[in-house]
C-alpha positions in Angstrom: 208.3 176.5 11.0 206.5 174.5 8.3 208.3 171.5 6.8 208.2 171.0 3.0 205.4 168.7 1.9 206.8 165.3 0.7 206.2 164.3 -2.8 204.3 161.1 -3.3 206.5 158.4 -4.8 205.8 157.5 -8.5 203.9 154.3 -9.0 205.8 151.6 -10.6 205.2 148.0 -11.4 202.6 146.2 -13.4 199.7 148.2 -12.0 201.0 151.6 -13.1 199.1 153.2 -16.0 201.1 153.9 -19.1 201.5 157.6 -20.0 199.0 158.9 -22.6 200.1 158.6 -26.2 200.0 161.8 -28.4 200.0 162.2 -32.1 203.2 163.8 -33.6 202.9 167.5 -33.1 199.9 167.2 -30.8 199.8 169.7 -27.9 199.5 168.1 -24.4 195.9 168.3 -23.1 193.6 166.2 -21.0 194.7 162.6 -20.6 192.8 160.0 -22.6 189.5 159.3 -20.8 189.6 162.4 -18.5 188.2 165.5 -20.1 187.0 168.7 -18.3 184.8 167.9 -15.4 185.9 164.3 -15.4 184.1 163.4 -18.6 185.6 160.8 -20.9 186.6 163.0 -23.9 189.7 163.2 -26.0 191.1 165.4 -28.8 190.9 162.5 -31.1 187.2 161.9 -30.3 186.5 165.6 -30.8 188.0 165.6 -34.2 186.2 162.4 -35.2 182.8 163.8 -34.1 183.4 167.1 -35.9 184.2 165.3 -39.1 181.1 163.2 -38.8 178.9 166.3 -38.3 180.4 168.1 -41.3 179.8 165.0 -43.5 176.2 164.9 -42.4 175.6 168.6 -43.3 177.1 167.9 -46.8 174.6 165.2 -47.6 172.2 166.2 -50.4 168.5 166.9 -49.6 166.2 164.0 -50.0 164.0 164.0 -53.1 161.0 166.3 -52.7 162.6 168.5 -49.9 162.4 172.2 -50.8 165.7 173.8 -51.5 166.6 176.6 -49.0 166.3 180.1 -50.3 169.6 181.8 -51.1 170.6 184.2 -48.4 170.4 187.9 -49.3 168.0 187.5 -52.2 164.4 188.7 -52.0 161.5 187.4 -54.2 160.9 189.5 -57.4 157.9 191.8 -57.2 155.8 193.5 -59.9 157.2 196.9 -61.0 155.6 199.1 -63.6 158.0 201.5 -65.3 157.0 204.1 -67.9 160.1 204.6 -70.0 160.2 206.9 -73.1 156.4 207.0 -73.1 155.9 203.3 -73.0 154.6 201.3 -69.9 156.5 198.2 -69.1 155.3 195.5 -66.6 158.3 193.9 -65.0 159.1 191.5 -62.1 162.2 192.7 -60.4 164.0 192.0 -57.1 163.5 195.1 -54.9 167.2 196.0 -54.8 167.6 196.1 -58.6 168.9 199.6 -59.7 167.1 201.6 -62.3 170.3 201.4 -64.4 170.3 197.5 -64.4 166.5 197.4 -65.0 166.9 199.6 -68.1 169.8 197.6 -69.6 169.1 194.1 -68.5 165.3 193.9 -68.4 164.3 196.4 -71.1 167.3 196.2 -73.4 167.9 200.0 -73.4 171.7 199.8 -73.5 172.2 203.4 -74.4 172.4 204.3 -70.7 175.9 203.3 -69.7 177.4 201.9 -66.5 180.6 203.8 -65.9 181.7 203.9 -62.3 178.5 202.5 -60.7 179.0 204.9 -57.8 177.3 208.1 -59.1 180.6 209.9 -59.8 180.9 209.9 -63.6 177.4 210.7 -64.9 177.5 208.2 -67.7 174.2 206.7 -66.5 172.3 210.0 -66.3 168.6 209.7 -67.3 165.6 212.0 -66.8 162.9 211.3 -64.3 160.0 213.7 -64.5 162.3 216.1 -66.4 165.0 216.0 -63.7 168.4 214.4 -64.3 169.4 211.6 -61.9 172.1 209.0 -61.7 170.4 205.7 -62.6 173.0 203.7 -60.8 172.2 205.3 -57.4 168.4 204.7 -57.4 166.2 201.6 -57.3 163.8 200.8 -60.1 161.0 200.1 -57.7 161.2 203.7 -56.5 160.1 205.2 -59.8 156.8 203.5 -60.5 154.5 206.0 -62.1 157.3 208.5 -63.0 158.1 209.5 -66.6 161.6 208.1 -67.3 163.5 209.3 -70.4 166.7 207.7 -71.6 168.9 208.7 -74.5 166.7 206.5 -76.8 163.8 208.7 -76.0 165.3 212.1 -76.9 164.7 211.7 -80.7 161.2 212.2 -82.0 160.0 209.8 -84.7 163.5 209.1 -85.8 164.5 212.8 -86.0 167.4 213.9 -83.7 166.6 216.5 -81.1 168.3 219.9 -81.6 170.8 219.0 -78.9 171.7 215.7 -80.5 172.1 217.4 -83.9 174.4 220.0 -82.2 176.6 217.3 -80.7 177.0 215.9 -84.2 177.7 219.3 -85.7 180.2 220.4 -83.1 181.8 216.9 -82.9 181.1 216.9 -79.2 182.3 213.3 -78.6 185.1 211.0 -79.2 184.7 207.4 -77.8 181.0 208.2 -77.2 180.7 206.2 -74.0 179.7 209.2 -71.9 177.6 210.8 -74.6 174.2 209.4 -73.6 174.6 210.8 -70.1 176.0 214.1 -71.5 172.9 214.4 -73.7 170.4 213.7 -71.0 172.1 216.0 -68.6 172.3 218.8 -71.2 168.6 218.3 -72.0 167.7 218.9 -68.3 170.1 221.9 -68.3 168.1 223.6 -71.1 164.9 223.0 -69.1 166.5 224.6 -66.1 167.5 227.6 -68.2 164.0 228.0 -69.5 162.6 227.8 -66.0 165.0 230.4 -64.8 166.6 228.1 -62.2 169.9 229.6 -60.9 173.2 227.8 -60.5 176.4 228.7 -58.6 177.7 230.4 -61.8 174.5 232.3 -62.7 174.5 236.0 -63.1 172.6 238.3 -60.7 169.0 237.0 -60.8 167.8 240.6 -60.2 169.0 241.6 -63.6 167.5 240.6 -67.0 168.4 237.0 -67.9 171.5 236.7 -69.9 172.5 234.0 -72.4 174.1 231.0 -70.7 177.8 231.6 -70.4 180.5 229.0 -70.8 181.2 229.1 -67.1 177.5 228.5 -66.3 177.3 225.5 -68.7 180.4 224.0 -67.3 179.0 224.4 -63.8 175.7 222.8 -64.7 177.4 219.9 -66.5 180.1 219.4 -63.9 178.5 216.0 -62.9 179.3 214.5 -66.3 182.9 213.4 -66.9 184.3 212.9 -70.4 187.5 210.9 -70.1 188.4 211.8 -73.7 188.4 215.5 -72.8 185.8 216.7 -75.4 184.6 219.5 -73.0 185.2 222.5 -75.3 183.0 220.9 -78.0 180.4 219.8 -75.6 180.1 223.3 -74.2 179.9 224.8 -77.7 177.1 222.4 -78.7 175.1 223.2 -75.6 175.6 227.0 -76.0 174.5 226.9 -79.6 171.2 225.3 -78.6 170.7 227.4 -75.5 171.1 230.6 -77.6 168.0 229.7 -79.7 164.5 230.8 -78.5 163.4 227.2 -78.0 166.6 226.2 -76.3 167.2 228.8 -73.6 
């Protein structure tokens, strides 16, 4: 039978070391002068060293030292964009969208930023005749392409037939979505002339029929009008599509 081990008597007298002092609210840890592995290290020393290191990092750079580049930003690169028949030489950061390049670098503010997520169609422009959302593509991706914005639809100051129809049928209210509606409808007319089918097109084996209201709504479904001017927009597009030059 094992006897219980005797506890060593506590040291008393002048040679006994005083208990370590702790700050109010300080959790107990390694005693003063006895850190992990026997090293002389205390919580107070750790906090003091950390404060000194942070103060050193906050010191300003010496004169003549180059400032560090901001993280996440690349150097601007040359980008040549042909917009509305005019070539523009720009220097853009590679991640600049086509929408921001048009509005901020070229001052073509007709193209609107609506949702900035490709869901409303307010930023629709034409690239080589095809409609795209300018907020979802990078400007640098369209070097050499023919870009058309709402400012390029008119010819020598004269409204295009589609623009005139929007005025005639009062196909707008606040007008914020109208530039995207006009660019999208312009591409729609090109699709009809080329015989491109949509989900609402009639049987392609039959003779081509005039664009129906359902087909125009289907082809324009990517453009949202928060004012609800859809009936007038459809009427304006149908009026132009019914002409020999339109459809």
